[in-house]
N, C-alpha and C positions, 0 to 999 in steps of 0.2 A: 504493499499499500503506500510506503514512504517513498518507494522508488518512482511510482506512478505520479504521486503529487510533486517531486523532484522534476521530473521531466516536464509537466505540465508548466512549472514555474519558469524554468530555463526556457521553454519554447516561447511563454508570454514576454519573457524579458528580451529576448534576442528579437522577435517580431516586431515590439514596441520600439526598441533603438532603431531598427530598420523602417519604421512608420515615421518616428521623429526626424530621422537622416532625410527621408523623403519629401518631408513637409519643408524642412529646411532648405534644401537643394533646389526647390522649383517654385520658390517665391517668384521668380521674375520670368516665369515662362509666359509667351503670347501665344501659343497654339492652344486653343480651346475649344472643346467640342461638347455637345451632350449626347446621352444614352438614352436609350428607350429602354426602361426597366419595368416589365410588368404590364405593358401598355401606357405607362407613364413616362414623360419625358423629364429628365433631369436638370438642374443647372447647368451653365457652360462650366466646366472643369477643364484644367489642363490635360493633355491627351497622356502626357508622363506621369499625372497622378492617377488616372484611372488604371494605366498599364501597372503602375507599382503597387496600387492597393491590391489588384487581383492577384499580383505574384506574392504578396505578403500574405493575404488571407488562403492562398493555395498552399504556401508552406506551412502556414498554422495548422489548417485541416490536416495536411499531409503529414505532419509531425504527430496529431494526436489519435490518428486512426490506428496505428500499430499500438499505441499504449492500450487503447481501449477493447481492440479486437484481439488480443494475444491470449492464449490459451490457459487456463488456470490450472496447474499441476499439483 
């Protein structure tokens, strides 16, 4: 149990630092676009932010899947 909690906390910290770095690095981005999400259109966001957030959410979910789907011996 402690091992799973430790892995979740490490995953949250690493992905949190990546998100903060992403936000700091794209402050002056001029290329903006909107995304159609479930039939609704989002606000104008930088393309690099949309790409970065999808990467970070994928790494976060990908790091949690093996933790919770592991076999219990």
